[in-house]
C-alpha positions in Angstrom: -52.2 -39.4 161.6 -50.6 -37.4 164.4 -52.4 -34.5 166.2 -51.0 -31.9 168.5 -52.9 -29.9 171.1 -51.7 -26.4 171.9 -52.9 -23.7 174.3 -52.3 -20.0 173.8 -52.3 -17.9 177.0 -53.0 -14.2 176.1 -52.5 -12.3 179.3 -52.2 -8.8 180.6 -48.7 -8.5 182.0 -47.6 -6.7 185.1 -44.7 -4.3 184.3 -41.4 -5.7 185.5 -43.2 -7.6 188.3 -42.1 -11.2 188.0 -43.8 -12.5 191.1 -47.2 -11.1 190.0 -46.8 -12.5 186.5 -45.8 -15.9 187.9 -48.9 -15.9 190.1 -51.3 -14.8 187.3 -49.9 -17.1 184.7 -49.9 -20.1 187.1 -53.6 -19.4 187.7 -54.4 -19.3 184.0 -52.4 -22.5 183.2 -54.1 -24.3 186.1 -57.5 -23.2 184.9 -57.0 -25.0 181.5 -59.7 -27.7 181.4 -58.7 -29.4 178.2 -55.9 -31.9 177.9 -53.1 -30.0 176.2 -49.5 -30.7 175.2 -47.9 -27.3 174.6 -48.7 -24.1 176.4 -47.5 -20.9 174.8 -46.8 -17.6 176.7 -45.9 -14.2 175.2 -42.5 -12.6 174.7 -40.8 -11.6 178.0 -43.8 -13.0 179.9 -42.3 -12.4 183.3 -41.5 -8.7 182.9 -43.1 -7.2 179.8 -41.0 -5.9 176.9 -38.4 -4.2 179.1 -35.2 -2.5 178.0 -33.8 -2.8 181.6 -31.9 -6.1 181.4 -29.3 -4.9 183.9 -32.0 -5.0 186.5 -34.2 -7.9 185.4 -31.9 -10.4 183.7 -31.4 -13.9 185.2 -29.2 -16.8 184.4 -30.5 -20.1 183.1 -30.8 -21.4 186.7 -32.8 -18.2 187.8 -36.3 -18.0 189.1 -38.1 -17.7 185.8 -36.6 -20.8 184.2 -37.1 -22.6 187.5 -40.8 -21.5 187.5 -41.2 -22.8 183.9 -39.6 -26.1 185.0 -41.9 -26.5 187.9 -45.1 -25.7 185.9 -44.1 -28.0 183.0 -43.4 -30.9 185.4 -46.6 -30.4 187.4 -48.9 -30.1 184.4 -47.0 -32.5 182.2 -46.8 -30.0 179.4 -44.2 -28.3 177.2 -44.1 -24.7 178.2 -42.7 -21.9 176.1 -42.2 -18.1 176.1 -39.3 -15.7 176.1 -37.4 -14.3 179.1 -34.5 -11.9 179.7 -31.3 -14.0 180.2 -27.8 -12.9 181.2 -24.6 -14.6 180.1 -21.0 -13.7 180.7 -18.0 -13.9 178.3 -14.6 -12.3 178.1 -16.2 -8.9 177.3 -18.6 -9.0 180.3 -22.3 -9.4 180.6 -24.4 -10.1 177.5 -28.2 -10.1 177.5 -30.6 -12.1 175.4 -34.3 -12.1 174.6 -34.4 -15.9 174.9 -37.3 -18.2 174.1 -37.2 -21.3 176.4 -38.7 -24.6 175.3 -39.2 -26.4 178.6 -40.1 -30.1 178.6 -41.9 -31.9 181.4 -38.8 -33.7 182.4 -36.9 -30.5 183.1 -34.8 -30.6 179.9 -35.0 -27.6 177.6 -33.9 -26.0 174.4 -33.7 -22.3 173.7 -33.7 -19.8 170.8 -32.2 -16.3 171.1 -34.2 -13.7 169.2 -32.2 -12.9 166.0 -34.0 -9.7 164.9 -33.8 -7.1 167.6 -36.3 -4.3 167.5 -34.1 -1.2 166.9 -37.1 1.1 166.9 -37.4 0.5 170.7 -33.6 0.3 171.3 -33.6 -3.5 171.8 -30.4 -3.8 169.7 -28.6 -1.5 172.1 -29.4 -3.7 175.1 -29.5 -7.3 173.8 -27.3 -9.5 171.7 -28.8 -11.3 168.6 -29.1 -15.0 168.2 -27.3 -16.7 165.4 -29.2 -20.0 164.9 -32.7 -21.3 164.7 -34.3 -23.8 167.0 -36.6 -26.5 165.5 -38.1 -28.7 168.1 -39.6 -32.1 167.6 -42.8 -33.4 169.3 -44.8 -36.5 168.4 -43.4 -36.4 164.8 -44.1 -32.6 164.5 -41.2 -30.3 163.7 -41.7 -26.9 165.3 -39.9 -23.7 164.3 -39.6 -21.3 167.3 -39.3 -17.6 166.8 -39.8 -14.3 168.6 -41.9 -11.2 167.7 -39.9 -8.9 165.4 -38.6 -12.0 163.6 -42.0 -12.1 162.0 -41.0 -9.3 159.6 -38.1 -11.2 158.1 -39.5 -14.1 156.0 -36.1 -15.4 154.8 -35.2 -16.3 158.4 -38.4 -18.3 158.8 -38.4 -19.8 155.3 -38.6 -23.6 154.9 -35.1 -24.8 153.9 -35.2 -28.6 154.1 -33.7 -31.0 151.7 -35.3 -31.1 148.3 -38.7 -32.8 148.5 -39.0 -32.4 152.3 -40.3 -29.8 154.7 -38.1 -28.6 157.5 -41.0 -28.0 159.9 -44.7 -28.3 160.2 -45.6 -25.6 162.8 -44.2 -22.1 163.4 -44.7 -20.4 166.8 -44.1 -16.7 167.4 -44.2 -15.4 171.0 -44.7 -11.6 171.0 -45.4 -8.2 172.5 -46.9 -6.7 169.3 -48.5 -3.3 169.8 -52.0 -2.3 168.8 -50.7 0.4 166.4 -49.1 -2.2 164.1 -51.6 -5.1 164.6 -52.6 -5.1 161.0 -49.0 -6.1 160.1 -49.1 -8.8 162.7 -52.2 -10.4 161.4 -51.2 -10.1 157.8 -47.7 -11.5 158.3 -48.8 -14.5 160.3 -51.1 -15.5 157.5 -48.3 -14.9 154.9 -45.9 -17.1 156.9 -48.4 -19.9 156.9 -49.2 -19.6 153.2 -45.6 -19.4 151.9 -44.3 -22.2 154.2 -47.4 -24.4 153.9 -47.5 -24.9 157.7 -49.5 -24.1 160.7 -48.6 -20.8 162.4 -49.3 -19.7 166.0 -48.8 -16.2 167.3 -49.1 -15.6 171.0 -49.5 -11.9 172.0 -50.5 -9.9 175.1 -52.9 -7.2 176.0 -52.9 -4.1 178.2 -50.5 -1.2 178.6 -46.9 -1.5 179.5 -44.5 0.7 181.5 -43.8 2.8 178.4 -47.5 3.4 177.7 -47.5 1.1 174.8 -50.9 -0.4 174.2 -51.4 -4.1 173.2 -54.7 -5.5 172.0 -54.1 -9.3 171.8 -55.1 -10.7 168.4 -53.2 -13.9 169.1 -53.7 -16.2 166.2 -53.7 -19.7 164.9 -53.5 -20.0 161.1 -53.8 -23.2 159.1 -51.5 -24.2 156.1 -53.9 -22.5 153.6 -53.7 -19.2 155.5 -57.2 -19.5 157.0 -57.5 -18.1 160.5 -58.6 -20.7 163.0 -58.4 -18.4 166.1 -58.2 -14.7 166.5 -57.8 -13.5 170.1 -60.0 -10.8 171.5 -58.9 -7.5 173.1 -59.0 -9.0 176.6 -57.3 -11.8 178.5 -58.0 -15.1 176.9 -57.0 -18.8 176.9 -57.6 -20.9 173.8 -56.9 -24.6 173.2 -56.9 -26.1 169.7 -55.8 -29.4 168.2 -53.9 -29.3 164.9 -53.9 -32.2 162.5 -51.1 -33.7 160.5 -53.5 -35.3 158.0 -54.7 -31.9 157.0 -51.2 -30.6 156.6 -50.2 -33.5 154.5 -53.2 -33.1 152.3 -52.5 -29.4 151.7 -48.8 -30.1 150.8 -49.8 -33.0 148.5 -52.6 -31.1 146.8 -50.7 -27.9 146.3 -47.0 -28.9 146.1 -45.6 -25.4 145.8 -42.6 -26.4 147.9 -41.2 -28.1 144.7 -40.7 -24.7 143.1 -39.0 -23.0 146.1 -35.7 -21.1 145.7 -32.6 -22.5 147.3 -30.8 -20.0 149.5 -28.2 -19.6 152.2 -28.4 -17.2 155.2 -25.0 -15.7 156.3 -24.4 -15.8 160.0 
C-alpha cells in the first residue's frame, strides 16, 4: 500500500521581513535529513499574518512564489504554505491569502482562503476564495486549507460520490495564537475523526508585529483522531510517514461514511 512522507516546519517568523524568512526557512529545509515528499510551511510564511497587503502583496511571478519554485526544484519536494498575492480586475487590486502547492517541476496549484478572520480585519483587506483544492500525490488525495477554515467543518467535509472518500489527508497551514490553542488542537482531532482521514496542522511560534503570541502545537492526527505529533513551544521540524493501509483499515472497520448526510455548499 502507498505511503507518503511529510515534513512540518514550525518556525519563528520575522515580521514582514521576506528575505530573513527565506533565509531561515531555506536553512531549515536544507537541514532535513530524512527523505521527504511534502514540506509544509505555515500561513503567510514570508511575512507573518499581516494586514498590510498593499505593501507586501506580490503577483504569482513574484519573489515568494519564485523562492518556492527554486526550493521545490532543488530539493525535489512538494512545498506548500500560504502567501499574500495581488491580482487585478476591473475594480482594481484584489488581495488573497493564497496557499501555493508547488511541485518540483515548477507547476503549481493554489487555494484562496475562504473563511477570512474578521476578528483581525482580514475580511476588510482580502478577498475570499470560492473553491477548494484537492491535490493528488502517489494515489493520495489531499484537501488543502488555511487556518480559520478549521472552524468551519462543512467546508472541509468529505463530499465524494456515495461509497467513496473525496480525500485521504487534510492539511491546514496556520498562524493560530496561543490564546485559542485549545480550539486548534480539539478541532484538528475532530476533523480527522469526522472525515476518517489523516490531518496535518502546521503552525508557527513567537510574537508577531501586533504582539500576538504563538506557541506552535503543530499536529499530525491519524484517522481515529489519535495525535501522532504535537509540536513544542519552540522551533521544530518533524518528518513522518503516513500509511494508506492503516487508513483503508479504519474506513473498512468503521464505515461511518456510509451514514453521512448529503449536502451542497452555496458559492
